[in-house]
FIVO-746755 format. One record per residue (C-alpha): residue number from 0; residue in three letters; x, y, z. Coordinates in nm, 4 decimals, always signed. Last residue first. Example, Ala and Ser with C-alpha at 12.3 -4.5 7.8 and 13.67 -1.06 7.14 Angstrom:
2
(1; "SER"; (+1.3670; -0.1060; +0.7140)),
(0; "ALA"; (+1.2300; -0.4500; +0.7800)),
***
This chain:
360
(359; "ASP"; (+2.8466; +0.2733; +1.3121)),
(358; "ILE"; (+2.9603; +0.1154; +0.9923)),
(357; "PHE"; (+2.6597; +0.0085; +0.8706)),
(356; "TRP"; (+2.5302; +0.3609; +0.9680)),
(355; "ASN"; (+2.8045; +0.5014; +0.7779)),
(354; "TYR"; (+2.7226; +0.2792; +0.4804)),
(353; "ALA"; (+2.3331; +0.3883; +0.4850)),
(352; "ILE"; (+2.4283; +0.7557; +0.5163)),
(351; "LYS"; (+2.6565; +0.7364; +0.2059)),
(350; "ILE"; (+2.4112; +0.5287; +0.0408)),
(349; "GLY"; (+2.1286; +0.7673; +0.0751)),
(348; "GLU"; (+2.3162; +1.0510; -0.0522)),
(347; "GLU"; (+2.4160; +0.8364; -0.3905)),
(346; "LEU"; (+2.0389; +0.7068; -0.4338)),
(345; "GLU"; (+1.8327; +1.0724; -0.3773)),
(344; "ILE"; (+1.7346; +1.1357; -0.0431)),
(343; "LYS"; (+1.3597; +1.3826; -0.0769)),
(342; "HIS"; (+1.0852; +1.1881; -0.2269)),
(341; "LYS"; (+0.7700; +1.3199; -0.3491)),
(340; "TRP"; (+0.4256; +1.4008; -0.2031)),
(339; "GLY"; (+0.1123; +1.5972; -0.2815)),
(338; "LEU"; (-0.1500; +1.3262; -0.3967)),
(337; "ALA"; (-0.0694; +1.4152; -0.7564)),
(336; "HIS"; (+0.2688; +1.2958; -0.6739)),
(335; "LEU"; (+0.1376; +0.9329; -0.5058)),
(334; "LYS"; (-0.0595; +0.8489; -0.8202)),
(333; "SER"; (+0.2340; +0.9658; -1.0444)),
(332; "PRO"; (+0.4363; +0.6868; -0.8575)),
(331; "ASP"; (+0.5155; +0.4680; -1.1451)),
(330; "THR"; (+0.7281; +0.1902; -1.0446)),
(329; "LEU"; (+1.0059; +0.0690; -1.2060)),
(328; "LYS"; (+1.1082; -0.3193; -1.2262)),
(327; "LYS"; (+1.2998; -0.4007; -1.5135)),
(326; "MET"; (+1.5007; -0.7278; -1.5959)),
(325; "THR"; (+1.3378; -0.9413; -1.4110)),
(324; "GLY"; (+1.5386; -1.2000; -1.1938)),
(323; "ASP"; (+1.9077; -1.1862; -1.3021)),
(322; "PRO"; (+1.9966; -1.5589; -1.2080)),
(321; "LYS"; (+2.3163; -1.6831; -1.1580)),
(320; "GLU"; (+2.5614; -1.8160; -1.4418)),
(319; "THR"; (+2.6363; -1.4752; -1.5679)),
(318; "ASN"; (+2.8635; -1.3873; -1.2513)),
(317; "PHE"; (+2.9863; -1.0293; -1.2698)),
(316; "HIS"; (+3.3504; -1.0078; -1.1561)),
(315; "LEU"; (+3.4024; -0.7034; -0.9477)),
(314; "GLU"; (+3.7641; -0.5710; -0.9386)),
(313; "GLY"; (+3.9812; -0.4588; -0.5866)),
(312; "GLU"; (+4.0166; -0.1051; -0.5086)),
(311; "PHE"; (+3.7036; -0.0662; -0.2683)),
(310; "GLY"; (+3.6657; +0.2812; -0.1803)),
(309; "ILE"; (+3.3207; +0.2949; -0.0188)),
(308; "LEU"; (+3.1834; +0.5275; -0.2166)),
(307; "ASN"; (+3.3150; +0.3917; -0.5639)),
(306; "LYS"; (+3.2691; +0.0317; -0.5235)),
(305; "ILE"; (+2.8852; +0.1519; -0.3885)),
(304; "LEU"; (+2.8571; +0.3376; -0.7172)),
(303; "ILE"; (+3.0362; +0.0401; -0.9155)),
(302; "ALA"; (+2.7699; -0.2207; -0.8094)),
(301; "LEU"; (+2.4900; +0.0080; -0.8253)),
(300; "ASP"; (+2.6363; +0.0718; -1.1980)),
(299; "LYS"; (+2.6006; -0.3042; -1.2697)),
(298; "ILE"; (+2.2764; -0.3405; -1.1049)),
(297; "SER"; (+2.1268; -0.1154; -1.3538)),
(296; "ILE"; (+1.9725; +0.1831; -1.2421)),
(295; "ASP"; (+1.6197; +0.3408; -1.1470)),
(294; "LYS"; (+1.4267; +0.6795; -1.1397)),
(293; "GLY"; (+1.0153; +0.7195; -1.0461)),
(292; "THR"; (+1.1155; +0.7498; -0.7158)),
(291; "GLY"; (+0.8745; +0.5009; -0.5048)),
(290; "ILE"; (+0.5800; +0.4421; -0.3049)),
(289; "ASN"; (+0.2582; +0.3000; -0.5659)),
(288; "ILE"; (-0.0770; +0.3023; -0.4053)),
(287; "HIS"; (-0.3205; +0.0123; -0.3507)),
(286; "THR"; (-0.6736; +0.0680; -0.4833)),
(285; "ASN"; (-0.6106; -0.1466; -0.7568)),
(284; "ARG"; (-0.9562; -0.2990; -0.8182)),
(283; "ILE"; (-1.3533; -0.2125; -0.6760)),
(282; "GLU"; (-1.5392; -0.3430; -0.9629)),
(281; "LYS"; (-1.8720; -0.1506; -0.9652)),
(280; "ASN"; (-1.7169; +0.2161; -0.9721)),
(279; "ASP"; (-1.9414; +0.4565; -0.9831)),
(278; "GLY"; (-1.7658; +0.5898; -0.6203)),
(277; "ASN"; (-1.4477; +0.6465; -0.7956)),
(276; "PHE"; (-1.1864; +0.4540; -0.6349)),
(275; "CYS"; (-0.9367; +0.5388; -0.3709)),
(274; "ASP"; (-1.1104; +0.8068; -0.1979)),
(273; "LYS"; (-1.3269; +0.5532; -0.0026)),
(272; "PHE"; (-0.9716; +0.3758; +0.1525)),
(271; "ASN"; (-0.8759; +0.7052; +0.3043)),
(270; "ARG"; (-0.5938; +0.9253; +0.2389)),
(269; "HIS"; (-0.4956; +1.2404; +0.3823)),
(268; "GLU"; (-0.3216; +1.1663; +0.7669)),
(267; "MET"; (-0.2502; +0.7836; +0.6733)),
(266; "LEU"; (-0.1464; +0.8969; +0.3034)),
(265; "TYR"; (+0.1528; +1.1231; +0.4962)),
(264; "ILE"; (+0.2430; +0.8968; +0.7134)),
(263; "CYS"; (+0.3012; +0.6290; +0.4674)),
(262; "ALA"; (+0.5092; +0.8828; +0.2680)),
(261; "ASP"; (+0.7314; +0.9754; +0.5304)),
(260; "ALA"; (+0.7917; +0.5966; +0.6242)),
(259; "MET"; (+0.9044; +0.5605; +0.2477)),
(258; "ASP"; (+1.1166; +0.8719; +0.2608)),
(257; "GLU"; (+1.3078; +0.7072; +0.6143)),
(256; "SER"; (+1.3195; +0.4147; +0.4109)),
(255; "TRP"; (+1.5209; +0.5592; +0.1092)),
(254; "LEU"; (+1.3772; +0.4412; -0.2081)),
(253; "PHE"; (+1.5762; +0.2042; -0.4740)),
(252; "GLU"; (+1.4757; +0.1657; -0.8323)),
(251; "ARG"; (+1.6357; -0.1728; -1.0055)),
(250; "MET"; (+1.7534; -0.2184; -1.3698)),
(249; "PRO"; (+1.8762; -0.5338; -1.4772)),
(248; "LYS"; (+2.2045; -0.5613; -1.6578)),
(247; "GLY"; (+2.4411; -0.6236; -1.3710)),
(246; "THR"; (+2.4784; -0.9812; -1.5421)),
(245; "GLY"; (+2.4191; -1.2211; -1.2620)),
(244; "TRP"; (+2.5022; -1.2096; -0.9322)),
(243; "VAL"; (+2.8145; -0.9341; -0.8323)),
(242; "GLU"; (+3.1334; -1.1394; -0.6922)),
(241; "LEU"; (+3.3934; -0.9136; -0.5849)),
(240; "LYS"; (+3.7921; -1.0189; -0.6690)),
(239; "VAL"; (+4.0331; -0.8732; -0.4508)),
(238; "SER"; (+4.3872; -0.8194; -0.5264)),
(237; "GLU"; (+4.7515; -0.8974; -0.3940)),
(236; "ASN"; (+4.7487; -1.2567; -0.5412)),
(235; "GLU"; (+4.3614; -1.3179; -0.5752)),
(234; "LYS"; (+4.1521; -1.2891; -0.2468)),
(233; "LYS"; (+3.7720; -1.4046; -0.3030)),
(232; "ILE"; (+3.5064; -1.2047; -0.1745)),
(231; "GLY"; (+3.1836; -1.4084; -0.3307)),
(230; "TYR"; (+2.9890; -1.5504; -0.0514)),
(229; "LYS"; (+3.2094; -1.8722; -0.0430)),
(228; "GLU"; (+3.5159; -1.6539; -0.0910)),
(227; "LEU"; (+3.4169; -1.5242; +0.2117)),
(226; "ILE"; (+3.3607; -1.8284; +0.4131)),
(225; "ASN"; (+3.7339; -1.9507; +0.2595)),
(224; "LEU"; (+3.8973; -1.6849; +0.3744)),
(223; "ILE"; (+3.7588; -1.6702; +0.7369)),
(222; "GLU"; (+3.8145; -2.0256; +0.7593)),
(221; "LEU"; (+4.1575; -1.9945; +0.6704)),
(220; "GLU"; (+4.2105; -1.6641; +0.8892)),
(219; "SER"; (+4.0975; -1.8589; +1.1655)),
(218; "SER"; (+3.8189; -1.7983; +1.3616)),
(217; "THR"; (+3.7856; -1.5770; +1.6510)),
(216; "GLY"; (+3.6163; -1.3077; +1.4677)),
(215; "ASN"; (+3.3316; -1.5141; +1.3647)),
(214; "ILE"; (+3.2360; -1.8199; +1.1025)),
(213; "GLY"; (+2.9085; -1.9492; +1.2268)),
(212; "GLU"; (+2.7727; -1.9279; +0.9012)),
(211; "ILE"; (+2.8618; -1.6116; +0.8428)),
(210; "PRO"; (+2.8773; -1.3911; +1.1591)),
(209; "MET"; (+2.7633; -1.0880; +1.1944)),
(208; "LYS"; (+2.9027; -0.8684; +1.4826)),
(207; "ASN"; (+3.2151; -1.0621; +1.5485)),
(206; "LEU"; (+3.2588; -1.1069; +1.1505)),
(205; "ASP"; (+3.2418; -0.7495; +1.1311)),
(204; "LYS"; (+3.5538; -0.6546; +1.3873)),
(203; "ARG"; (+3.6940; -0.9913; +1.2870)),
(202; "LEU"; (+3.7187; -0.8085; +0.9146)),
(201; "THR"; (+3.8261; -0.4616; +1.0211)),
(200; "GLU"; (+4.1057; -0.6048; +1.2456)),
(199; "TRP"; (+4.2169; -0.7689; +0.9517)),
(198; "ASN"; (+4.2946; -0.4902; +0.7263)),
(197; "ASN"; (+4.4600; -0.6679; +0.4499)),
(196; "ASN"; (+4.3999; -0.3618; +0.2864)),
(195; "HIS"; (+4.2192; -0.5938; -0.0145)),
(194; "LEU"; (+4.0431; -0.7947; +0.2475)),
(193; "ALA"; (+3.8885; -0.4483; +0.4542)),
(192; "LYS"; (+3.7781; -0.3155; +0.0879)),
(191; "GLY"; (+3.6035; -0.7169; +0.0152)),
(190; "LEU"; (+3.4419; -0.6775; +0.3474)),
(189; "HIS"; (+3.2914; -0.3103; +0.2882)),
(188; "THR"; (+3.2190; -0.4253; -0.0716)),
(187; "LYS"; (+3.0621; -0.7523; +0.0781)),
(186; "ARG"; (+2.8695; -0.5346; +0.3230)),
(185; "ILE"; (+2.7414; -0.2326; +0.1257)),
(184; "LEU"; (+2.6465; -0.5278; -0.1994)),
(183; "ALA"; (+2.4388; -0.7127; +0.0444)),
(182; "PRO"; (+2.2605; -0.3869; +0.1731)),
(181; "LEU"; (+2.1600; -0.3024; -0.1915)),
(180; "VAL"; (+2.0323; -0.6713; -0.3553)),
(179; "HIS"; (+1.8647; -0.7830; -0.0729)),
(178; "SER"; (+1.9837; -0.9502; +0.2615)),
(177; "LYS"; (+1.8883; -1.3792; +0.3218)),
(176; "GLU"; (+2.2436; -1.5339; +0.2350)),
(175; "LEU"; (+2.4630; -1.2311; +0.2764)),
(174; "ASP"; (+2.2934; -1.1181; +0.6134)),
(173; "PHE"; (+2.3128; -0.7351; +0.5715)),
(172; "ASN"; (+1.9220; -0.6946; +0.6810)),
(171; "ASP"; (+1.8407; -0.3128; +0.7264)),
(170; "ASN"; (+1.8114; -0.1215; +1.0559)),
(169; "PRO"; (+1.9097; +0.2217; +0.8786)),
(168; "GLY"; (+1.8297; +0.2289; +0.5099)),
(167; "TYR"; (+1.7102; +0.0391; +0.2002)),
(166; "LEU"; (+1.3606; +0.0081; +0.0027)),
(165; "ASN"; (+1.3211; -0.1843; -0.2766)),
(164; "THR"; (+0.9884; -0.0294; -0.4377)),
(163; "PRO"; (+0.6877; +0.0570; -0.1666)),
(162; "MET"; (+0.3268; -0.0926; -0.2219)),
(161; "VAL"; (+0.0929; +0.0645; -0.0045)),
(160; "SER"; (-0.2407; -0.0299; +0.0718)),
(159; "ILE"; (-0.5709; +0.1169; +0.2722)),
(158; "PHE"; (-0.7845; -0.0085; +0.5641)),
(157; "ASN"; (-1.0720; +0.1771; +0.6010)),
(156; "THR"; (-1.3640; -0.0582; +0.7156)),
(155; "ASN"; (-1.6555; -0.0762; +0.5503)),
(154; "TYR"; (-1.7489; -0.4560; +0.6032)),
(153; "GLN"; (-1.7565; -0.6085; +0.2696)),
(152; "ILE"; (-1.6336; -0.3486; +0.0987)),
(151; "ASN"; (-1.3417; -0.2470; +0.3305)),
(150; "TYR"; (-1.2842; -0.6175; +0.4422)),
(149; "SER"; (-1.2569; -0.6861; +0.0662)),
(148; "GLU"; (-1.0149; -0.4465; -0.0110)),
(147; "CYS"; (-0.8166; -0.5384; +0.2778)),
(146; "MET"; (-0.8042; -0.9066; +0.1986)),
(145; "LYS"; (-0.7289; -0.8310; -0.1700)),
(144; "ILE"; (-0.4138; -0.6138; -0.0645)),
(143; "GLY"; (-0.2984; -0.9147; +0.1691)),
(142; "ALA"; (-0.3834; -1.1368; -0.0788)),
(141; "ILE"; (-0.1140; -0.9903; -0.3339)),
(140; "LYS"; (+0.1345; -0.9832; -0.0809)),
(139; "ALA"; (+0.1049; -1.3448; -0.0438)),
(138; "ILE"; (+0.1112; -1.3889; -0.3979)),
(137; "ALA"; (+0.3952; -1.2067; -0.4405)),
(136; "TYR"; (+0.6046; -1.3745; -0.1314)),
(135; "PRO"; (+0.5148; -1.6813; -0.3124)),
(134; "GLU"; (+0.6244; -1.5504; -0.6784)),
(133; "ASN"; (+0.9511; -1.4556; -0.5311)),
(132; "THR"; (+1.1669; -1.6836; -0.7746)),
(131; "TYR"; (+0.9132; -1.7381; -1.0474)),
(130; "GLU"; (+0.8351; -1.3843; -1.1501)),
(129; "LEU"; (+0.4205; -1.3244; -1.1269)),
(128; "THR"; (+0.2619; -1.3860; -1.4781)),
(127; "ASP"; (+0.0287; -1.1454; -1.6375)),
(126; "THR"; (-0.2302; -0.8481; -1.5888)),
(125; "LEU"; (-0.3105; -0.8979; -1.1944)),
(124; "LEU"; (-0.1674; -0.6066; -1.1030)),
(123; "TYR"; (-0.1127; -0.3418; -1.4018)),
(122; "ASP"; (-0.3443; -0.1147; -1.2714)),
(121; "GLU"; (-0.1324; +0.0035; -1.0119)),
(120; "LYS"; (+0.1455; +0.1759; -1.2728)),
(119; "MET"; (+0.3806; +0.0067; -1.3472)),
(118; "PRO"; (+0.6874; +0.2152; -1.5510)),
(117; "GLN"; (+0.7297; +0.0216; -1.7590)),
(116; "PRO"; (+0.4466; -0.2411; -1.8826)),
(115; "SER"; (+0.4930; -0.6026; -1.6443)),
(114; "ASN"; (+0.6926; -0.8969; -1.8014)),
(113; "LYS"; (+0.7590; -1.0459; -1.4629)),
(112; "PRO"; (+0.3815; -0.9181; -1.3651)),
(111; "TYR"; (+0.3589; -0.6804; -1.0926)),
(110; "ILE"; (+0.3383; -0.7697; -0.6960)),
(109; "CYS"; (+0.7007; -0.7602; -0.6545)),
(108; "THR"; (+0.6131; -0.3595; -0.5901)),
(107; "SER"; (+0.5883; -0.4674; -0.2645)),
(106; "GLY"; (+0.3439; -0.4767; +0.0275)),
(105; "LEU"; (+0.2555; -0.2601; +0.3373)),
(104; "PHE"; (-0.0703; -0.2397; +0.4632)),
(103; "MET"; (-0.2126; +0.0814; +0.6383)),
(102; "LEU"; (-0.4975; +0.0450; +0.8623)),
(101; "LYS"; (-0.7776; +0.2754; +1.0020)),
(100; "LYS"; (-0.9853; +0.3070; +1.2582)),
(99; "VAL"; (-0.9660; -0.0214; +1.4084)),
(98; "GLY"; (-1.2522; -0.1907; +1.5514)),
(97; "ASN"; (-1.1584; -0.4686; +1.7206)),
(96; "LEU"; (-1.3062; -0.7152; +1.5064)),
(95; "TYR"; (-1.1683; -0.5422; +1.1729)),
(94; "SER"; (-0.8440; -0.5062; +1.3098)),
(93; "GLN"; (-0.8205; -0.8465; +1.4449)),
(92; "HIS"; (-0.9254; -0.9898; +1.0806)),
(91; "ILE"; (-0.6342; -0.7422; +0.9111)),
(90; "VAL"; (-0.3574; -0.8499; +1.1805)),
(89; "ASN"; (-0.4417; -1.2450; +1.2244)),
(88; "ASN"; (-0.5101; -1.2792; +0.8047)),
(87; "GLN"; (-0.1531; -1.0823; +0.7266)),
(86; "ILE"; (+0.0426; -1.2136; +0.9822)),
(85; "SER"; (-0.0832; -1.5887; +0.8716)),
(84; "LEU"; (-0.0194; -1.5006; +0.4803)),
(83; "ASN"; (+0.3238; -1.3720; +0.5466)),
(82; "GLU"; (+0.4494; -1.6623; +0.7552)),
(81; "TYR"; (+0.2778; -1.9839; +0.4526)),
(80; "ILE"; (+0.4080; -1.7705; +0.1815)),
(79; "PHE"; (+0.7620; -1.7067; +0.2235)),
(78; "ASP"; (+0.8036; -2.0300; +0.4821)),
(77; "ALA"; (+0.7075; -2.2732; +0.1725)),
(76; "ARG"; (+0.9303; -2.0893; -0.0599)),
(75; "TYR"; (+1.2041; -2.0554; +0.1306)),
(74; "VAL"; (+1.4848; -2.1565; -0.1321)),
(73; "ASN"; (+1.3391; -1.8775; -0.4104)),
(72; "ASN"; (+1.2736; -1.6367; -0.1728)),
(71; "ALA"; (+1.5866; -1.6623; +0.0076)),
(70; "VAL"; (+1.7879; -1.6436; -0.3173)),
(69; "ILE"; (+1.6005; -1.3552; -0.4540)),
(68; "GLY"; (+1.6736; -1.1372; -0.1013)),
(67; "GLY"; (+1.4813; -1.1511; +0.1985)),
(66; "VAL"; (+1.1011; -1.0764; +0.3931)),
(65; "LYS"; (+0.9089; -1.2549; +0.6333)),
(64; "ALA"; (+0.6566; -0.9527; +0.6929)),
(63; "ALA"; (+0.5777; -0.7052; +0.9592)),
(62; "ALA"; (+0.4846; -0.3596; +0.8708)),
(61; "LEU"; (+0.1537; -0.3480; +0.9010)),
(60; "PHE"; (+0.1037; -0.0136; +1.0212)),
(59; "VAL"; (-0.2506; -0.0142; +1.2678)),
(58; "TYR"; (-0.4284; +0.2877; +1.4474)),
(57; "GLU"; (-0.7281; +0.2576; +1.7219)),
(56; "PRO"; (-0.5591; +0.0257; +1.8882)),
(55; "LYS"; (-0.7245; -0.2069; +2.1412)),
(54; "GLU"; (-0.4763; -0.3464; +2.3338)),
(53; "THR"; (-0.6280; -0.5810; +2.5374)),
(52; "SER"; (-0.8868; -0.7518; +2.2659)),
(51; "PHE"; (-0.6022; -0.6992; +2.0183)),
(50; "PHE"; (-0.3062; -0.8704; +2.1745)),
(49; "ASN"; (-0.5642; -1.1694; +2.3060)),
(48; "SER"; (-0.6321; -1.1967; +1.9090)),
(47; "VAL"; (-0.3139; -1.2117; +1.8068)),
(46; "ALA"; (-0.2149; -1.4362; +2.0098)),
(45; "ILE"; (-0.5045; -1.7132; +1.9130)),
(44; "SER"; (-0.4202; -1.6631; +1.5526)),
(43; "ASP"; (-0.0125; -1.7395; +1.6046)),
(42; "THR"; (+0.1638; -1.5919; +1.2698)),
(41; "LEU"; (+0.2071; -1.2827; +1.4676)),
(40; "ASP"; (+0.4351; -1.3907; +1.7406)),
(39; "LEU"; (+0.4104; -1.1423; +2.0001)),
(38; "GLU"; (+0.6503; -1.1051; +2.2778)),
(37; "LYS"; (+0.9401; -1.2796; +2.0831)),
(36; "HIS"; (+0.8277; -1.0825; +1.7759)),
(35; "THR"; (+0.9202; -0.7802; +1.9571)),
(34; "ARG"; (+0.5581; -0.6006; +2.0226)),
(33; "THR"; (+0.4454; -0.2076; +1.9616)),
(32; "ILE"; (+0.2232; -0.0132; +2.0950)),
(31; "PHE"; (+0.2628; +0.4068; +2.0667)),
(30; "ASN"; (+0.0689; +0.7010; +2.2311)),
(29; "THR"; (+0.3022; +0.9533; +2.1787)),
(28; "TYR"; (+0.3048; +1.1414; +1.8005)),
(27; "GLY"; (+0.4734; +1.4614; +1.7433)),
(26; "LYS"; (+0.6264; +1.4209; +1.4090)),
(25; "ALA"; (+0.9278; +1.3633; +1.4871)),
(24; "LYS"; (+0.7749; +1.0647; +1.6959)),
(23; "LEU"; (+0.6017; +0.9275; +1.4056)),
(22; "ASN"; (+0.9026; +0.9481; +1.1596)),
(21; "LYS"; (+1.0848; +0.7352; +1.4318)),
(20; "LEU"; (+0.8302; +0.4650; +1.4463)),
(19; "ILE"; (+0.7760; +0.4801; +1.0491)),
(18; "ALA"; (+1.1620; +0.3954; +1.0160)),
(17; "SER"; (+1.1542; +0.1468; +1.2571)),
(16; "GLY"; (+0.8787; +0.0220; +1.0672)),
(15; "VAL"; (+1.0608; -0.0621; +0.7521)),
(14; "LEU"; (+1.3469; -0.1805; +0.8571)),
(13; "GLY"; (+1.2847; -0.3610; +1.1019)),
(12; "ARG"; (+1.2070; -0.2961; +1.4567)),
(11; "HIS"; (+0.8621; -0.1672; +1.4106)),
(10; "GLY"; (+0.7442; -0.5003; +1.3001)),
(9; "ALA"; (+0.3846; -0.4294; +1.3693)),
(8; "ILE"; (+0.3585; -0.0664; +1.4393)),
(7; "TYR"; (+0.0395; -0.0264; +1.6783)),
(6; "ILE"; (-0.0980; +0.3429; +1.7203)),
(5; "LYS"; (-0.3542; +0.4892; +1.9934)),
(4; "SER"; (-0.4113; +0.8365; +1.9088)),
(3; "HIS"; (-0.2261; +1.1232; +2.1315)),
(2; "LYS"; (-0.1252; +1.3032; +1.8585)),
(1; "GLU"; (-0.4659; +1.2482; +1.6303)),
(0; "MET"; (-0.4701; +1.0532; +1.3452)),
***
């Protein structure tokens, strides 16, 4: 990519896209195309076709997706598979039709089997059954990888795929119904601390910014207490008990979103599809690249770490009646390391920065 190249970032306001845009600007790139969801619905094939034929981007980062945590993935199964397939199909196909020089498709490590060997290598894709709760989302992301590979093979395009591990950082989703585990724990712990300290000003400020099921800072104390209890933040006597789903035993890997963005741009600058496989291969498979740290932490230890960093003095309660999901999901980033890139921000530092961003 040249510094003046025309770059389209699909999903530029989200956790992933905003980090990519920020990193590109820091590296001196200047020519960006962005559209909000209201300006361009990527599930609308006609709108996407018109957009590409008018704007003619040279490079595309496909970071737009319908995302959510274990609850949202399991409840809104049809929405997750339909919307993600629609977005991918439209953007990838129009990139081919309009001569995009290179596209990067961003997926997720949930593409790997539920009982995948650990750490998860790229070659483990499609070797066993997926985790049921996020199967529709995972299948959509697998389809995106295969779509990129197939267009490259048939049409000689240059579409590459990366699979980031669990991400967190600026512009994360802190909606308690739909967020992933780390931002959800940050917000729940923040609210739990305020409730434990009888700090109603902080509680009302938070709910005014992000209402929960219509309950905001102007609601009565009883209404606020009831909605907090529904989401696992319960006042008992003079203390507060914070619910964490599952046993706390599952291991998870987390990557600072701005590190992920740096890896994506590094690969866009240094890696092409033809570099992702041996030219003698009769079957071209698993050309995607994992982006991760190669380190994980239990949900229990994560909850304790966040509790200590935020200064919450209440209790943690692990609700074993709720699902754990996959017990271990650790990526093998050795392919990425061999290309010369490694993460910089470790988890404790990243949580501190993320919490400060959330407070601001």
